[in-house]
N, C-alpha and C positions, 0 to 999 in steps of 0.2 A: 534788855532782857533777852535771853537766848531763845532759839526756836523751841517750840513745845515738843518737836520730834528730833531725835538725834541726827537724822539725815538732813542736812541743810538743803541740799538740792531738791529732795522730794518735798520738803516743807515749803520751799520757795515756789515750786510748781503748783502745789495745792493752793497756796495763798494767792498766787498770781491769777489762777483760774477763777477764784472767788473775788478778785479785785481788792484784796486786803493784804497789806504789807505790814509786818512788824518785826523788829529785830535790831541787833546791834551791828553797825557798819563794820566794825573790826571783825565780827564773826562771819560776815557775809561776803565782803569784798575780797575774797581770797583766791580768785581764779586769775591766772596770768593773763595779761592783756591779749596776746595772740589767740588764746583758746577760749576767751570769754564767750559765753552763750548769750542768746537773746534774753533768756530769763535773768541772767546775771546783769545785763545792761539795764533791764527794766527795774530790778530791785535796787541797784545802785542809785538810779534816778529817784526812785521812791524814797530811799533812805535820806537822800539830800533834802527832800521835802520834810521828812520826819524831823530832821535836825532843825529846820527852819521854824517848825511849828511847836517845838518844845522838847526835842530830844528823842532818843531811840526807844524810850518806854511808851511813846504814844502809838496809837493805831489809827491809820487814816485809810480812806478809800482812794485808790489810785485809778486814773482813767486809762486802764490797760485792757486789751482784749487780745485773744489769740489771733495771730496774723499781723499785729501791729509792727512787730520787728521781723525782718527777714530771717529765715532759719539759718543756722550754721550747721552744715552737714559734716559729720565726722566719717572717716573711712570705715567701711564695713568690718565687722568683727566676725571672725570665723566661728561658726557654731560648734559646740562640742560634738565630736564624732562618736556616734553610738555604734558599738560593736554589733555586727550582724548576727542573726541567730545561726545556729548550727546548720550546715548544709543538709539537704535531704539525703536519704540513703540512695546509693547508686552503685554502678559498676566501677571498681577501682582499676585504674590503668597506670602503667609505668612507662618510662622512656623507651623500653624495649618493645612494648606491645600496643602503644596508644593508637597508632594509625590503623592497625589491623582491627582492633576491637571497635574503634569508632566507625570505621567504614562497614563493618559487618553487623552493626546494631541497627535497630529499627527506629522509627520516629519516636519522639518524646522520651528517649532514653536519657537517664541522668548519669553523668560520669564524674568520678572523683580522681583528680590528678594527684598522685603521690609525689614525694619529694624527688628532685632531680632536674637534669637539663634535658629538654625534649628537642632533639635535633631534627631538621628536615623542613620540607616545604610547608608543612602545616596540614590542616584538615578542611574538608568541605562538609559542614554539618547538614544533617537531615532536618526537616521541619520539627520544631519543638524540642530539639535536643538541648541539654543543659550541661554546663561545664563548671565544676567547682573544684576547690582544692581540698585535699585531706586536711583537716584542721591543723594549723601551725606548720604545714609543710612548706619548704622553700622550693618554689616552682619557677623554672626559667624555660622559655621557649626561644630557641636560637635558630634562625633561618639560614645562618651561614652565608648571608649575602644574596639569598635567592628566595623566591616564593612569597606566600602570604600566610600568616598565622591561621586565620579563620576566614573563609571566603565561601559564599554561595550566591548564585544568581537565582535560586529557585526555592529557598527555604526561609519561611517566616517563623517568628516566635522563638528564636534561639536565645538562650541566656548564657552569658560568659561572666562569671562572678569570682574574682580573685580575692575577695575581702576576708575569706577565712584563712588564707595562706599566711606564712610568716611575713610580717611587714604589711599585711593587708593588701597585697598586690600580687598579681601575676607579673613576672618580669619578662618582657617580650622585646627582643632585639634582633638586629641584623636581617630583617626582612626587607625586600625591595619593593613589594607591591603595597596595595592598600590592605590594612590589617583586617578590617571587617567591612562587610558591605551590606549583605541582606537585600540585594536588588532582586525584584521579582518581575518576570515577564518582559525583560529587556527594556526597562523603563527609560534608560538613558539613550536609547536609539532615537535619532532624529534631532530636531531643533530643540535647544534649551527653552526657547520662548514658546508662548502659547499658540500652537498651530492646530489645536484640537486633539493632539495625541497625548496630552498630559492631564486629562481630566481625572478627577478623583476616583471615578469608578474603575480606573486602571491602577490605582495606587495599591500598595501592599496592605492587606488587611491587618497584619500584626508585625510590628517591627522588632528588631533585636534589642535586647537589654544587656548593656556592657557595663560592668561595675568592677572597680578595683584592678586597674591595669596600669602598668608602668612601662612606657615605650621609650626605647633609646636606639640611636643609630638607625632610625626608621628611613624608609624610602620616600617616594614623592608625597605620599599621603599617609597621615597617621591613622585615624579612624573615620570611616565613611559608613553612615547608617541611613537606610531608607525605611519608610513605612510608618503606619499609625502607631503612636505610643512608643516609638523608639526612645531609648534612654542611654545616656553616657554619663556616669557619675563616678566619683571617687577615683579620679584618673590623674596621671602625669604623662605628658607627651613632650619629650625633650629632644630638640634638634641641636646636635653638637656642631661646632665649627667644622666645616669641610664636608658635612653630609648634604644630601639632596632633598631634604624635607621642604616641601613647598607649602603645605597647609596642614595644620595640626588635626583639625576635625572638620567634617562636613555632615550636615543634616539635610536630607533631601526627601521630597515627595511623601508627605504625610501630615496627619493631624496630631496635635497634642504631644509633641516630642519634648524631651527634657535633656539639657546639658547642665550639670551641677557639680559643685564641690570638687573642682579640679584645677590643674595648672597646665598651661600650654606655653612653650617658649621655643625660640630659635628657629622659626620657619624663615627660610631665605630663598624665596623664588627669584628666578631671573627677571620675571615681569609679573609683579603682583596683580596688575590689572587683569591678567588672564586667569591666574590661579595662585592664590597665595595669602599668607598671613596666618593669624591665629585660627580663623575659621572662615569658611565660605559656604553659606547656607542658601538654598533656593527651593521654591515650590513647597513651602511649609505653611500651615495654618495652626496657630496656637503654640508655636515654639517658645519655650521658656529657657533662658540662659541665666543662671543665678549662682552667685558665690564662686565665680571663676576668676583666676588670676591669669592674665595673658600678657606676655612681655617679650622683648627682644626680637621682634619680627621685622623683616623687610616687607612692609605692607601693613594692613589694618590689624588691630587687636581682635575685634569681634566684628564680623562682616556678614550682614544679611543682604545678599547680593541681588536676588531677583525673586519676585512673587512670594514675599514673606508677609503674611497678614496676621493681625491679632497677636503679634509677638511681644515678648517681654524680655528686656535685659535689665537685671537689677542686682544690686549688692556685689558688683564685680569690680575688679581693680585692673587697670591697664596702664602699662608704662613702657618706655623705651621702644617705641615702634616708629617706623618711618612713614606710615600712612595714617588715616584717621584712627583715633582710638576705638570708637564705636561708630559703625557706618551702616546705615540702612538706606537702600536705594531700589529704584525700579520696582515699586510695589504700590501702584495706584489701582483704583477700583476696576478700571477697564481690563486689567491684567489678571484679576482674580479668577481662578480656573473653575470654581463651582458656581459662578454667576451671582453670588451674594454680595452685599455691600462690603466695602473694604474692611470695616471694623477698625478699632483703634489699637495701635501699637504703642508700647510704653517703654521708655528708657529712663530708669529712676534709681536714685541712691547709689550711683556708681562713682568711682574715683578714677579720673584719667590724669596722669601726671608725668612729668619729666620726659616729654616726647621729643624725638629727633625728626624734624619734619620740615616741609616747605611752608610757604607763607600761609596757605589756607588750610592745610590738613593738620591734624593733631588732636583735637578734642573730640567732639561729637559732630557727625555730619549726617544730614538727612537729605537725600537727593532724589527727586521725582518719586516721592513716597508720601503716603499720608492717608488719614490723619495720624500723626505721631505726637505723643506728649513726651516732652523732655523735662523732667522735674527733679529737683533736689539732688542734682549731681554736683560734684566738685571737679573743676578743671584747673590744674595747677602746673605752671612751668611748661607751657605749650605755646607755640607760635600762633595757634588758632584756638578759639573758644568753642562756640556752638554755631554751626552753619546749617542753614536750610537753602536749597537751591533747586531750580528747575533745570534739568540737564538738556543740552542740545544733542544732536546726533541721530542715530537710527531710531526707527519707529518705536520699539519697545521702551525707549527712554523718554518719550514725550509724555506730558501730563503735568498736572499742577500739584506742587508740593503743598501740604497743609499741616497745621498742628499748633500746639501751644508750648511755650517755653516759660517756666516759672520756678522760683525757689532755688535756682542754681547759684553756686558760688564760683566766680571766675577770678582766679588769683594768678597774676602774671601770665595771662592767657591770650594776650593780643586781642584781635577783633572777634566779634560775633555779629551775625547778621543774616540777611536774606539776599540771594542772587537770582535774578530772572535771566535764564539763558534761552529758554524757548517757552512755547505755550502762552497762555494768557496771564500767567502769574497766579500763585496760590495765595491763601490767606494764612498767615502765621501770627499768632498773638504772643507778645512778649510782656511779661510783668513780674515785678517783685524778684528780680535777679540782683545779685551783688557783683560789682566790678571793682576789683582792688588791684593795687600794684601794677598799674599800666594796662589793665584790661579795659575794654570799652565795647559798647554795642553800637551798631549802625542803625 
């Protein structure tokens, strides 16, 4: 007999949750072997029992429960893009007068960029200023090989939103410096590490929000944002062959920052250990990176470098990088600048694939950080799978790595395991992971 609902998969899930299986094998065993889900495996086994006890018209109770079969993780699906609402009313500027009007306006002024190519070094926004496009206008900012499109070391709460423009992007090209910064009170002065100068009471109260930007032929850094609540969404940062792009984006010094719905490619630093790859984030608490595609880098795809706590990387896809795909390091409780417990960071539902890397790098790596949960990721065609390690070296890198690793699928991904290089050794729990096509865990 057929399923009572037309959607076989939904009916199968419902039946499996209740522990009752009924149906015709010909109707149900229709998923190709490489893509078969755990539910599919369960119902095929159940239908074999059905046939033994009297045929497909019988209904039997099957000893199945959620979690009995390891999950099969599919690549993330891009959500539908919702068009933004109309921009607020504001001062209309043109390529001929934009710099003079912006520099002469007060704080919290809203600007609408009309169609055209805006040449020059760029602008230094005042606190709270907002920049939108006249709806459907084609807007390009061209630095001519110099300057920075938007830069300020003293202004918080700036909004740069190109989603109303033609193609839903501001097109920004040929600038040599960092495109956006939003650094307040000279926060980057002094040591990167916690020497008492980087405490949250000196962090920016309100970060910049950057939406809808397309960057090409960029300089050493694509987008750099500091401050609480800073956002980078709906973006494309493209490093072409022959350019000097070292890192596509950086999030620094702030709580509850977001990077989402974007693509970063082609960062080619000379030495990615110093500065490079898809991202390099430090001194953040609560940073969320989601639905980002990161690829083609000499270095990591997504890198939480130092003092990143309670962070989340989810539903991202990373490929064709020479460093770790997703890399979290040097973030143990003794380094947290507000004195609170480390909190849990999560790396989940990501796909890391087709990596060009050395023996240990490639998939997901957690180094002197924790606790970190790595769950429900797919690592495919990489020389390394999932690695946890305690790093040796200078003082900020000491500490015990800890976390949990479960529900991951490692397909042609080489080794996964734990390395103790210094410290007393951390505690990492491994369970319910799938190793196929030459992958294995240590």
